[in-house]
Structure formats: structure tokens, C-alpha cells
N, C-alpha and C positions, 0 to 999 in steps of 0.2 A: 745133176741135181742132187743125187745120190751122194756123189763125192762131197759136194758143198756141204750136205746135211751132216755127213760123218765128220767132216772137218769142224763143224760147230759145236758138235757134241763134245762133252768132256770124256777123256779117256782115263781108266785107274791110273792113280798116281804110281810112278815106278819107285823102286826102293830108292832110299836117300843116297846110298853109295853110288848110284848111277850119276847123280848130279855132280857129286864130289868127283869122280873120276873124270866127268866131261870138263869140270872146271880145271882141274890139274893138267890134262891134256891141252887145254886151252892156252894155260899159262905156259907151258912148255913150248907150243907152237910160237907164242909171241917172243919168248926170250930166246929162243935159238936162232942163230946167225946163219944157220944152214937152212932152216925151215921156212923162217920168217920173209926171206925175199920171195918165195913162191907163194906163201899164203897171203901176203901182203895184197896181192892182186883182189882178193875179196874186198878189202878195206877200200881200195881204190874205187872199185865198183860202187860201192855204198856213198864213198866221198862224192865221185862225179854224179851219181844219181841224185845226191842232195842237191849240188849246184842245178842239175837239169829241172828238178821240181821246183825249186825256188824261182828260177826263171820265168818258168810257166805261170805259176801262181802270181808272182808280182808284175806280170803282164808282159814281159820282154819276149822277143822273138827267138826261140831256141833253133839254132842251125844244127846241133849235133854234138855227139861226145865220143871222143876218142881214146882208147886205152892202149898203152904202149907196154912192150916187154920188159921194160925197165921199171914197171910199176907205177910209173907217172900216169897221168890222164889229163885230158883238157876237155871243158865243156866251153861252146861257143853260144854266144848270144848275143842279141843287137838290140839296142834302145837307147834311152837316155844314158850318157857315160856318167853321171853323177845322178844322186839321189837315192831314195829307199830301195827301189827295186834293185838296183845293181848292188848295192851294199847288202841286201838280203840274200841275193844269188852268190856273192862271193863268200859271205859269212856261213852259208849252209854247209859247206862241206865238211869240215872237220866234226861238227856234232853230230852228223847224221848217222855214223855207225853206232855211236854211244846210244843215240836215241831208239834206234832199230833194235839194238841188243837189250835196252830196257823194256821195250815193248814185247819182245820174244819172251824175256824172263817173265813179264807180267802174264802173258798167256800161259806158259808153262805151269806157273803158279795155280792156275785155274784147270789144269788138265788139258789145254787144247793143244796137245802136240802135232796133232795132224793139221790144225789150221796154221801152226807157225810154219810149217814144211810148205804147206798150200801157198801161203802168203809169199815166201821166199821164192817160190817158182812164177808166181804172178808178178813179183817185181821184176824179176830177172827178164822175163818175156817183154814186160813194158820197156825195159832198157834196150832190149834189142831193136826196138821202133827207132830209135834216136842215134844208135851206134853208127859210126861213119868209117870204120876200117875193119880190116880182116881180122887182126889180132883181137880187137874187141869182140867182135863176133865169136870166134872161138873160144874166148875166155867166159862168155856168158852161156854158150853151149854146153860147155864141159861142165860147168857150175851147176846148170839146170840138170843135166843128165844124171849128175852125181846125186843131187837132191831127190829126184824121181826113182833112181834105182833103190834109194834107202827107203823111199816112202813105200814103194811097190812091193820089194822082195824082203826087207829086213823084218824081224820078230818086233812086237811092241816094245819090249825094253831097250833094244838097239835103236829103234826110232826115236824113243825119249831121250836116250843118251845122245844120239847126233842131234837132236834139236837144242838140247841143253848145251851141246859143244858149240853149236852156232850162235846161241844166244851170249856164252862165256866169251867165245873169241871175238865177237863184235865189241864188247864192253871193254875186253883187255885191249884188244887189237887196236881200237881207237885212241888210245893213250899213247903208243909208241911212236906214230907219226908227229904227234905234238912236239915230243920230246926231241925227234930228229928234226923237225923244221928250225926249232929254236937253235940247235946246234950248228946247222946251216947258215941260219941268219947272223950268229956269232962270228961264224968264218966269212961272214958276206958273200955266202954262195947262193943265197936265195932272194934276190932282190925283188923278183916277181912273185913271191909266195903270196897265199892268201892273207897272212896278217900283214905284209907290207903293202899290199894293194889296199887293205882296208884302212892302214893307217893314212895312205894317201888320200883315200876317199872321205875320211870322217875326221882326220886331225888328232886321232888317239893313236898312242905309240903302237908299235908293233908287238912290244912286249904286253902290252894290255891285252891284245887280242890272243896271244898264245896263252897268258895266263887264263882268259875267260874261256878258251877251248878246254885247258887243262881242267878248270873249275867244273865245267858241264860234264866232261867224260868222267872225273871222279865221282860226282854227285850220281849219275847214272849208273855206275859201276855199284856203288853203295846201295842204290835202289835196287838193281838186279840180285845183289847178294841177298837181301832182305828178302824179295820175293821168293829166291830159289831156296834159301836155306833158314829163313827166319822162322 
């Protein structure tokens, strides 16, 4: 309970440069063709977590989530093959990292650094319950250990910077997969992508869904920037 209480309390605001450095490092991570293939696993965890949560909330039966070493993932659920439930489940993946990043930025703006890190750990542990393959388990455990290590041993300024990095990386990292999936669609290499599945389910074009995901990501990024730097 004491840990939870400390998480809910506001911590002193770090120097502004901490957030600036975190944002720059996050942007470098997303833009680096060497680092991105590794860091993208974090976005995949959030993406598949969004599918899983939407499946449960919409009343579908969640069979499990698998995370793969090539940064792809799959969430399996059963229920009606058409209708609002399956549409919400398929549509939830791409916006989830952006929404999580916006939420983290909002908490950081109120000084809740510890709460951001605690919620990250809680979400990762919740994902462990539904993971159905070894690589996915390892990915989640490594991510959880990294956050716990920073939470326990890093000084306050470093903790704030790491939490800000998480927020900025989620916001910026959510945009690159949207661009990537459209490139794959243009080359006809993503016929089972989320936008194409949604096109078949709704009658709206895949381009519409890609554009919608992009707009949500950009809006969340703008909101996060205002929260952290406004």
C-alpha cells in the first residue's frame, strides 16, 4: 500500500531539459534503422495489448496473444465474425500505443512519475496472463525487469527522464508502424493487415483506416507535446 500511495503522490518536477533529452532520444530510437527493429517490440506489446483488451471489453472470448521475434504479433479471439465487437477488436491495435503515450504524458505533467512506471509494470504483468509463447514471455519479463530496475535504483531525475522517454517513445513509435503498413499495402504485402481486415468488415477502404490511425497518432503526439512542454 505504501508503494501505491507513493505512486499516487506527485513528485517534484524535473528540470525541463530532462523532458527535452527524453524526447530527442525517443525520436532517435524511432528513426534509427538499427535500433528500431529491437525497440519496436515495445510497440508490438502495446498494439497486441490493445487488441486483447478490446476483445475482452467487447465480449469476445480471448484465446491468447503471441509475440514473435520479427516484431510481429497476433491476438486470437473468438465470437461473431462480424459486428461491432470484432471491428473494435481489430481497430484497437494501432491507436493503443498513442493513447498510452498520451496518458503517460498527462500523468507526467502532474508530477506522477512513479505512477507512470507502476502502471507500465502492471500492464506488462497483465499481458503475461494472456501470452501463449515463449518469446512473448521473455519480451515481457525483460521489459518489466528494466522498468523495475529504473524504479528501484535510479535517482529521481533519471526516473523522470525514463518515464518521459517511455511516453515520447510510445507517441512517436506509434506513428512509424502506420507508415510501414501503408508501404506494405502499396506493395500488396499486407493483405491481412488490420486496415485491410477492417476494410472487409466495414466496407470502408484500407486507406481510410490507415489515415484514421495516422490522425489519431498525430493528435495524441500533439497532445503529449502540449502536456510535457506546454
